[in-house]
C-alpha positions as CSV (number, residue, x, y, z in Angstrom):
1,M,0.0,0.0,0.0
2,A,1.3,3.4,-0.9
3,A,2.0,6.0,1.8
4,H,-0.7,8.6,2.4
5,L,0.0,11.8,0.6
6,F,-1.2,14.9,2.4
7,T,-2.6,18.0,0.9
8,L,-1.5,21.2,2.6
9,E,-5.0,21.5,4.2
10,E,-4.9,17.9,5.5
11,A,-1.4,18.4,7.0
12,R,-2.6,21.6,8.7
13,T,-5.4,19.7,10.5
14,H,-2.7,17.8,12.4
15,L,-0.9,20.9,13.8
16,E,-3.1,21.2,16.9
17,V,-2.3,17.6,18.0
18,L,1.4,18.0,17.1
19,R,1.6,21.1,19.3
20,E,0.2,19.0,22.2
21,V,2.3,15.8,21.6
22,L,5.7,17.2,20.5
23,P,6.5,18.9,23.8
24,R,6.1,15.5,25.6
25,I,8.3,13.8,23.0
26,I,10.9,16.5,23.1
27,E,11.0,16.6,26.9
28,A,11.2,12.8,27.2
29,S,14.0,12.8,24.6
30,R,16.0,15.5,26.4
31,E,15.6,13.7,29.7
32,A,16.6,10.3,28.1
33,E,19.9,11.5,26.5
34,P,21.9,12.1,29.7
35,L,20.5,8.8,31.2
36,R,21.6,6.9,28.1
37,E,25.1,8.5,28.3
38,Q,25.4,7.6,32.0
39,L,24.3,4.0,31.5
40,M,26.8,3.6,28.6
41,A,29.6,5.1,30.7
42,A,28.7,2.7,33.6
43,Q,28.7,-0.2,31.1
44,R,32.1,0.8,29.7
45,A,33.5,1.1,33.3
46,A,32.2,-2.4,34.2
47,A,33.6,-3.9,31.1
48,S,37.1,-2.4,31.7
49,N,37.5,-3.1,35.5
50,G,34.4,-4.9,36.6
51,H,33.3,-2.0,38.9
52,V,30.4,0.4,38.6
53,Q,30.5,3.6,40.7
54,D,26.9,4.5,40.0
55,S,24.6,3.0,42.7
56,D,21.4,3.9,40.9
57,I,22.0,2.0,37.6
58,A,18.7,0.0,37.9
59,G,16.7,3.2,38.6
60,K,18.2,5.0,35.6
61,R,17.7,2.0,33.4
62,Q,14.0,1.8,34.5
63,R,13.5,5.6,33.9
64,L,15.1,5.3,30.5
65,E,12.8,2.4,29.5
66,Q,9.8,4.5,30.6
67,L,10.9,7.5,28.6
68,A,11.6,5.3,25.6
69,E,8.1,3.8,25.9
70,V,6.6,7.3,25.8
71,I,8.7,8.4,22.9
72,N,8.0,5.2,20.9
73,K,4.3,5.3,21.6
74,E,3.8,8.9,20.5
75,I,6.0,8.5,17.4
76,A,4.2,5.3,16.4
77,E,0.8,7.1,16.7
78,L,2.1,9.8,14.4
79,N,3.6,7.4,12.0
80,D,0.3,5.5,11.8
81,K,-1.2,8.7,10.5
82,G,1.5,9.0,7.9
83,I,3.3,11.8,9.8
84,E,7.1,11.5,9.9
85,V,9.1,12.7,12.9
86,K,12.5,13.6,11.5
87,D,14.3,15.3,14.4
88,L,13.2,15.0,18.0
89,S,15.4,17.7,19.4
90,R,13.9,20.3,17.1
91,G,10.4,18.9,16.7
92,L,10.9,18.6,12.9
93,I,8.0,17.0,11.1
94,D,7.5,16.0,7.5
95,F,4.2,15.2,5.7
96,P,4.6,13.3,2.4
97,S,2.8,15.3,-0.3
98,E,2.7,15.7,-4.0
99,R,4.1,18.7,-5.9
100,D,4.3,19.0,-9.7
101,G,3.6,15.2,-10.1
102,R,6.3,14.0,-7.7
103,V,6.4,13.1,-4.0
104,V,7.9,15.7,-1.7
105,Y,7.7,16.6,2.0
106,L,5.7,19.4,3.5
107,C,8.0,20.5,6.3
108,W,7.0,21.9,9.7
109,M,9.0,22.5,12.9
110,Y,7.6,22.9,16.4
111,G,7.2,26.5,17.2
112,E,6.4,27.6,13.6
113,D,2.9,29.1,13.2
114,D,2.0,27.2,10.0
115,I,3.3,24.8,7.4
116,A,5.2,27.2,5.1
117,Y,7.9,25.0,3.6
118,W,8.5,22.0,1.5
119,H,11.6,20.0,0.4
120,E,12.6,17.2,-1.9
121,L,12.7,13.7,-0.4
122,D,16.5,13.7,-0.5
123,T,17.4,17.2,0.6
124,G,16.0,17.3,4.1
125,F,15.8,20.4,6.3
126,P,18.6,22.3,4.5
127,G,16.7,22.0,1.3
128,R,13.5,23.7,2.6
129,Q,11.8,26.1,0.3
130,P,8.9,28.4,0.9
131,L,5.5,27.1,-0.4
């Protein structure tokens, strides 16, 4: 089955939900990153000398799993609608669309008032052009 292609009007109908969901995803991602780094550092230390200095490894691992569950659930729900999350830290979203007979992305970033840009499939954010 082909991916859903959004008209600009259809994509705009999702902005209200995105403005509600993205802060949760962004915050969970920001909280998860240092936890991930701390757990990787503890794992490296344990592998090199068998000792772990961090006494709360289990708590950090559990919190990281909770955050990952939130992030994955929210992104999966967006993906099910055909919405593509491209960059969690910036809240960058793409909507597959059609322009001049070819598939492109309508591009929106959290904090922008409206969907005002598009780009080719292979150019990403740096290739954004005004609609």
